[in-house]
C-alpha positions as CSV (number, residue, x, y, z in Angstrom):
1,X,19.1,12.6,25.8
2,X,17.0,15.3,24.4
3,X,14.9,15.2,21.2
4,X,16.6,17.2,18.3
5,X,14.6,20.0,17.0
6,X,14.3,21.5,13.6
7,X,14.6,25.0,15.9
8,X,18.6,23.1,16.6
9,X,19.0,21.8,12.9
10,X,18.1,25.8,11.9
11,X,21.1,27.4,14.3
12,X,23.8,24.5,13.7
13,X,22.7,25.5,9.5
14,X,23.2,28.8,10.1
15,X,20.1,29.5,8.9
16,X,16.2,30.1,9.8
17,X,13.7,27.0,11.1
18,X,11.6,28.1,8.0
19,X,14.6,27.6,5.5
20,X,14.7,23.6,7.6
21,X,11.1,23.5,7.4
22,X,11.2,23.8,3.2
23,X,13.9,22.0,2.9
24,X,12.6,18.8,4.5
25,X,9.3,19.7,2.8
26,X,11.2,19.6,-0.7
27,X,10.4,23.0,-1.5
28,X,13.8,24.1,-3.0
29,X,13.0,26.8,-5.4
30,X,14.3,29.7,-3.4
31,X,17.4,27.7,-1.5
32,X,20.7,27.7,-3.0
33,X,22.9,24.6,-3.3
34,X,25.4,25.6,-0.1
35,X,22.3,26.0,1.9
36,X,20.9,22.4,0.9
37,X,24.6,21.1,2.0
38,X,24.9,22.9,5.1
39,X,21.0,21.6,6.4
40,X,21.5,18.3,5.3
41,X,25.0,17.8,7.2
42,X,23.3,19.4,10.4
43,X,20.5,16.8,10.0
44,X,23.2,14.0,9.9
45,X,25.5,15.4,12.4
46,X,22.6,16.5,14.6
47,X,20.9,13.0,13.7
48,X,17.1,14.6,13.7
49,X,13.9,12.8,12.9
50,X,11.1,15.4,11.7
51,X,8.4,14.9,13.1
52,X,5.9,13.7,10.8
53,X,3.0,13.6,13.3
54,X,3.4,17.5,14.2
55,X,3.3,17.7,10.2
56,X,0.4,15.6,9.8
57,X,-1.8,17.8,12.0
58,X,-0.6,20.9,10.5
59,X,-1.1,19.8,7.1
60,X,-4.7,18.0,8.1
61,X,-2.9,15.0,6.2
62,X,-1.3,11.6,7.2
63,X,0.6,11.5,3.7
64,X,-0.2,8.2,4.1
65,X,-2.9,6.2,1.4
66,X,-4.8,2.3,1.7
67,X,-4.6,0.2,-0.7
68,X,-7.2,-2.6,-0.5
69,X,-6.6,-5.9,-2.5
70,X,-9.1,-8.9,-3.2
71,X,-6.5,-11.2,-3.1
72,X,-3.0,-10.3,-2.4
73,X,-2.1,-13.9,-4.0
74,X,-2.9,-12.7,-7.9
75,X,0.1,-11.8,-9.9
76,X,-1.8,-8.8,-10.8
77,X,-2.5,-7.0,-7.8
78,X,1.0,-7.1,-6.8
79,X,2.4,-5.6,-10.1
80,X,-0.1,-2.8,-9.4
81,X,1.4,-2.4,-6.0
82,X,4.3,-1.9,-6.9
83,X,3.2,0.9,-9.9
84,X,1.8,2.4,-7.1
85,X,4.1,2.0,-4.1
86,X,6.9,3.5,-6.6
87,X,4.5,6.5,-7.6
88,X,3.8,8.1,-4.3
89,X,7.4,7.8,-3.4
90,X,7.8,10.4,-5.4
91,X,5.4,12.0,-3.7
92,X,6.9,11.1,-0.4
93,X,3.0,9.0,0.0
94,X,3.4,5.7,2.0
95,X,1.0,2.8,1.3
96,X,-0.8,0.6,4.0
97,X,-1.3,-2.7,2.5
98,X,-4.4,-4.3,3.8
99,X,-5.6,-8.3,1.8
100,X,-9.4,-8.7,1.8
101,X,-9.4,-12.1,0.8
102,X,-12.8,-11.6,-1.4
103,X,-14.2,-11.1,2.0
104,X,-16.8,-8.5,2.5
105,X,-16.2,-8.0,6.1
106,X,-13.0,-7.6,5.6
107,X,-13.1,-5.6,3.6
108,X,-15.7,-3.2,5.1
109,X,-13.3,-3.6,9.1
110,X,-10.1,-2.6,6.6
111,X,-11.8,0.5,5.0
112,X,-12.8,1.4,9.1
113,X,-9.6,0.7,10.3
114,X,-8.0,3.1,7.2
115,X,-10.6,6.0,7.8
116,X,-9.6,5.5,11.2
117,X,-6.3,6.3,10.5
118,X,-6.9,8.8,8.7
119,X,-5.3,7.8,5.8
120,X,-5.5,10.3,2.7
121,X,-7.5,7.9,0.5
122,X,-8.0,4.8,-1.0
123,X,-7.3,2.2,-4.0
124,X,-9.8,-0.4,-3.7
125,X,-10.2,-3.2,-5.8
126,X,-14.2,-3.8,-4.2
127,X,-15.8,-7.2,-3.4
128,X,-18.6,-5.2,-4.1
129,X,-20.8,-6.1,-1.2
130,X,-20.6,-3.4,1.1
131,X,-22.1,-0.7,-1.2
132,X,-24.0,1.4,1.9
133,X,-19.9,1.9,3.2
134,X,-19.1,2.9,-0.6
135,X,-21.8,5.5,-0.7
136,X,-20.9,7.0,2.3
137,X,-17.5,7.7,1.3
138,X,-18.7,9.5,-1.8
139,X,-20.7,11.5,-0.3
140,X,-18.2,12.4,2.5
141,X,-16.1,12.8,-0.7
142,X,-13.7,11.0,0.8
143,X,-10.8,10.5,-1.9
144,X,-11.2,6.9,-3.8
145,X,-10.0,5.3,-6.8
146,X,-11.6,1.9,-7.6
147,X,-9.4,-0.5,-9.7
148,X,-10.0,-3.6,-12.1
149,X,-14.0,-4.6,-10.8
150,X,-17.2,-2.4,-12.0
151,X,-19.3,-1.7,-8.9
152,X,-23.0,0.0,-10.3
153,X,-23.2,2.0,-7.3
154,X,-20.1,3.6,-8.2
155,X,-20.2,4.0,-11.2
156,X,-19.6,7.8,-12.8
157,X,-18.7,8.6,-9.2
158,X,-15.4,7.6,-8.4
159,X,-12.7,7.5,-10.6
160,X,-12.3,3.9,-12.3
161,X,-9.9,1.6,-13.5
162,X,-11.2,-1.3,-15.7
163,X,-9.5,-3.5,-18.8
164,X,-11.8,-4.8,-21.8
165,X,-12.3,-7.9,-20.4
166,X,-14.8,-8.8,-22.7
167,X,-13.3,-7.7,-26.0
168,X,-9.8,-9.2,-24.4
169,X,-11.5,-12.7,-24.0
170,X,-13.4,-12.5,-27.3
171,X,-10.2,-12.0,-29.1
172,X,-8.3,-15.0,-27.1
173,X,-10.9,-17.5,-28.1
174,X,-11.1,-16.4,-31.7
175,X,-7.3,-17.2,-31.7
176,X,-8.0,-20.8,-30.9
177,X,-11.1,-20.7,-33.9
178,X,-8.7,-19.7,-36.1
179,X,-6.8,-22.4,-34.9
180,X,-9.1,-25.4,-35.9
181,X,-10.6,-25.6,-32.6
182,X,-14.1,-25.5,-32.1
183,X,-15.0,-27.6,-28.6
184,X,-13.5,-25.2,-26.3
185,X,-14.2,-24.6,-22.5
186,X,-13.1,-22.1,-20.1
187,X,-12.4,-22.2,-16.4
188,X,-13.1,-19.5,-13.5
189,X,-13.7,-18.9,-10.2
190,X,-17.6,-18.4,-9.3
191,X,-18.9,-15.2,-11.0
192,X,-18.7,-13.0,-8.3
193,X,-17.6,-10.2,-9.6
194,X,-17.5,-8.4,-12.4
195,X,-14.6,-9.3,-14.6
196,X,-15.0,-13.0,-14.2
197,X,-18.9,-12.5,-15.7
198,X,-17.5,-10.1,-19.0
199,X,-14.9,-12.7,-19.8
200,X,-17.7,-15.3,-20.1
201,X,-19.2,-13.2,-21.9
202,X,-16.7,-12.5,-24.6
203,X,-16.3,-16.1,-24.7
204,X,-19.5,-16.6,-25.4
205,X,-20.0,-13.7,-28.1
206,X,-17.0,-15.4,-30.0
207,X,-18.2,-18.4,-30.1
208,X,-21.5,-16.9,-32.1
209,X,-20.1,-14.5,-34.1
210,X,-18.3,-17.3,-35.6
211,X,-21.4,-19.5,-35.7
212,X,-20.3,-22.2,-33.0
213,X,-22.5,-23.9,-30.8
214,X,-22.4,-23.3,-27.0
215,X,-21.8,-26.3,-25.1
216,X,-22.5,-25.0,-21.2
217,X,-21.0,-28.0,-19.7
218,X,-17.6,-26.4,-21.1
219,X,-18.3,-23.3,-19.2
220,X,-17.2,-24.5,-15.9
221,X,-17.1,-22.2,-12.9
222,X,-16.2,-23.0,-9.1
223,X,-14.2,-22.6,-5.9
224,X,-10.8,-23.9,-6.6
225,X,-11.4,-26.4,-4.3
226,X,-13.7,-28.4,-6.4
227,X,-11.6,-27.3,-9.5
228,X,-9.7,-30.4,-10.2
229,X,-13.1,-32.2,-9.9
230,X,-15.0,-30.5,-12.4
231,X,-11.9,-30.8,-14.7
232,X,-12.4,-34.8,-14.5
233,X,-15.8,-34.2,-15.3
234,X,-15.3,-32.1,-18.2
235,X,-12.5,-34.7,-19.9
236,X,-14.5,-37.2,-19.4
237,X,-17.0,-36.2,-21.7
238,X,-17.3,-38.4,-25.0
239,X,-16.3,-35.3,-27.1
240,X,-13.8,-33.1,-24.7
241,X,-12.3,-29.7,-25.4
242,X,-9.2,-29.1,-27.6
243,X,-8.9,-26.0,-25.8
244,X,-9.1,-23.9,-23.1
245,X,-8.7,-20.8,-21.3
246,X,-8.3,-20.3,-17.7
247,X,-9.8,-17.6,-15.9
248,X,-6.8,-16.4,-14.0
249,X,-3.5,-16.5,-12.7
250,X,-4.8,-18.7,-9.5
251,X,-6.9,-20.9,-11.5
252,X,-4.2,-21.5,-14.3
253,X,-2.1,-23.0,-11.3
254,X,-5.2,-25.6,-10.5
255,X,-5.2,-26.8,-15.1
256,X,-1.4,-27.2,-14.3
257,X,-2.1,-29.6,-11.8
258,X,-4.4,-31.0,-13.7
259,X,-2.2,-31.4,-17.1
260,X,0.4,-33.2,-14.9
261,X,-1.6,-35.6,-12.8
262,X,-3.0,-36.8,-16.5
263,X,0.2,-36.5,-18.2
264,X,-1.3,-34.0,-21.0
265,X,1.4,-33.0,-23.8
266,X,0.8,-29.0,-24.5
267,X,-0.4,-28.2,-27.0
268,X,-0.8,-31.3,-28.9
269,X,-3.5,-32.6,-26.1
270,X,-4.9,-29.5,-25.3
271,X,-3.9,-25.8,-26.3
272,X,-4.2,-23.2,-23.6
273,X,-4.4,-19.3,-22.7
274,X,-4.1,-18.2,-19.4
275,X,-6.2,-15.0,-18.4
276,X,-3.1,-12.5,-16.2
277,X,0.1,-12.1,-16.1
278,X,2.2,-14.9,-14.9
279,X,5.4,-15.0,-14.0
280,X,7.8,-17.3,-16.1
281,X,5.3,-16.8,-18.8
282,X,7.8,-16.5,-21.5
283,X,10.6,-18.7,-20.2
284,X,8.1,-22.0,-19.1
285,X,8.4,-25.0,-21.3
286,X,5.7,-24.5,-23.0
287,X,5.9,-21.0,-23.4
288,X,2.5,-19.7,-22.2
289,X,-0.4,-18.1,-24.4
290,X,-1.9,-14.8,-22.0
291,X,-4.1,-12.2,-22.2
292,X,-1.8,-9.9,-19.9
293,X,-3.0,-6.5,-18.4
294,X,-0.6,-3.8,-18.5
295,X,-0.7,-3.7,-14.9
296,X,2.3,-0.9,-14.3
297,X,0.4,1.0,-16.6
298,X,-3.0,0.5,-14.2
299,X,-1.4,1.5,-11.1
300,X,0.5,4.5,-11.9
301,X,-2.7,6.0,-13.2
302,X,-4.9,4.9,-10.5
303,X,-2.4,6.4,-8.5
304,X,-2.3,9.8,-10.0
305,X,-6.4,9.9,-9.9
306,X,-5.6,9.8,-6.0
307,X,-2.8,12.0,-5.3
308,X,-5.3,14.5,-7.1
309,X,-7.8,14.0,-5.3
310,X,-6.0,14.1,-2.4
311,X,-4.4,17.4,-3.2
312,X,-8.2,18.5,-4.5
313,X,-7.5,19.4,-7.9
314,X,-10.5,19.9,-10.1
315,X,-10.6,16.8,-12.4
316,X,-13.8,15.2,-14.5
317,X,-14.3,11.7,-12.8
318,X,-12.4,9.0,-14.9
319,X,-13.7,5.9,-16.8
320,X,-10.5,4.3,-18.2
321,X,-10.3,1.4,-19.4
322,X,-7.2,-0.3,-20.7
323,X,-6.3,-3.0,-23.4
324,X,-5.0,-6.0,-22.8
325,X,-2.7,-7.8,-25.1
326,X,-2.8,-11.5,-26.2
327,X,-0.1,-12.7,-26.7
328,X,0.7,-15.8,-28.9
329,X,3.4,-18.0,-27.3
330,X,3.9,-21.9,-27.7
331,X,0.9,-23.2,-25.7
332,X,-1.7,-22.8,-28.3
333,X,-0.7,-24.9,-31.8
334,X,-3.5,-26.1,-34.3
335,X,-6.1,-28.8,-34.1
336,X,-5.2,-32.0,-34.7
337,X,-7.6,-34.2,-34.4
């Protein structure tokens, strides 16, 4: 079967080829409703498919972006991806999503692959380990937005989106102190990236501000595979913690396993706060107190900043810090003993 061309559509709709091109590219300013209907009917009747490769070569753009996620298992990541995709859809821009698994080698391969595919730009949750590659993209003025994690070599050089990890954690720990808890633990994955480091700093800041002694035994930073062992050790102390902050949603799963295994009553035996947007927090029994990100707002901002770069708009390099929200629910309660 002979391929249907734009010229075939133009003849069928009784318009010029340039008018069909304007319709396909959604430039309707000088086009009447009747003309649009005729073109759409011709496209449907003839089964015309636009040649996006040819259009990309002409425009020197692929209308695709890359999103490199550090760990797609985090609910925050999926919310941000959804927001970016929704925003880009309005501009007929498509997203290629890559999961780096917090692995610098995978991240490097994905960056190189996406650039080889000539995607128009990247939203990157960086591992922080590919400094030379990051700096190369800056030198090339390649469109990029850094999300969630701070990389010193990129600070002030590319648009970035973060949350107030330190201040938000400080508020969460202060809430537990207000409830009478002083033996408060925090558990995170290894302190290899800025959000985890800042959350531990916020934990310590809250205790210092209330003149509560910092017990290093109550600060756990380890891989998820070791968390059950570390939690067993934590709660074997003569005076175990009466409250705990789980550093993210995946850590929370490990804490839930421990709670079930030990048959703990929440919040009577242990008050619990989770740092992250977790599904069903409000309808769980008990409902879960969380430190929540404005994930959709962050994703939309990332897409907006990237598209402005792609369209070569002259804009300042923004460092956007969003505020997390402490949502108090049923897993936090007063110290009972």
